N, C-alpha and C positions, 0 to 999 in steps of 0.2 A: 564524490554523490555518491548516496546508499539507497539501494531499493530493498524494499522489507516485503517479501511474498506470503501471503495465508492463504492457505489451500485447505479446503473445508471437506466435510461430504453434510451438505442439508440435512436437517431434520425439522422439528414441528416451530415455527415461529410462533410467537402468543403478541400480543401488545406488548408485553413490559422487554421482548426482544427488539422490537419497533422501536420501540423511544429509546432503549440503551443502543441502539444503532445509530440513529440519528443523534444522538448527543456525541457518540463518538465522533460521528463523521464530521458535523461543526467544528468539532474540537480540531480535527487533525488540521483540517483548512484553515483554520484562522492560526495555526502555527507558523512563525516567520521560518524558511527553511522549508515549510512544505511546496513540492513541486508539481502534485497530482497520482493520476490515479488511474490504472483500467482494471478492466473484471474479464474474465473469460470462462466459460463453463465448457466442459468435455460433454459431449451428447452419448459416448461412451461408457463412462463410470459415472456419468452425474456430478462427478466434482468440482467444483466452485473455486477458482484461485483469484484473488486480488495482490495485484503489483502495488504497493504505494512507493513514490519515487521520493528523495528528503535531500537537502541542500549540504546535509551534514550528519552524523551520526547523534549528536547531540538533539538534533531537532527530533528525530528520530527518539531519541530515548522520553523526551518531553510528552511525546502521546502515550510510550508503553507504561508511564511513572504515572499517568492522569488516573485521577480514582474510578470515574467511568470506565476507562482499559481495564483496570485491574477488577474492577466489579465484575464487565464481561467475562474476563477469565475465568472468576470464581462460578460463572454460573453457567459457562459455555456446556457443560455435559447435558442442561435440560434443551438444549435447541439443537446442537449440531453434534454430529453420530462420529465425528475425529477429524484432528488437523494436523496440520504441519505447516512452520514457519522458516523462513531461509530470509536471512539477511545476509546483504553482497553488497559489495562496495563495486561501483560501476564505473569502469577504467574507459572506457566510450559508448558513445551513441551516436547512429548515425543513420537517414534515410533521403529519401529522395521527395520529399516533399508532398508527395502524393497522398499522404493517409495522416491525418493530427493524431500527436500522440504527445504525451504528457512532457515530453521532454524537446521537443520543437523549439518551442520557444527558448531554452536553452542553445541550442543550436544555431538560432539565429535568421539565416536565408536558408532554404531550399535546398537542400544536400549537402549543408553544412554539417560537420563532424563536432559533436560537445566532445573534446577534450579534459578528462578531468586529473589533476595534478596529482600524482604517486607519493600521499601521506599516512601517516599510521594515526591515529586519533589520542 
């Protein structure tokens, strides 16, 4: 399992941004291996961070290589003030079931841990 964390400083969004953002979201959710996402905003810095969860690196790469995602990368400077991406392998996920989380379904029952086999793509 993998996560892709996209942290950015919001800028000025126009109609083209909203259209492209909606297309990318639909594409991501339609890729087999997409597990979910969550987003956070820091009141102190104004930065936004969105974490996408993927069953495999190959699933994540499908989104990264999609024409809409490539177009967004080329145009990002007109909409955001800076960004940072972290791709990470998820080794374990667990919780008490008290909050909804994109990986809760993968864990099965409340409180169960999601163990991820250790292997390299």
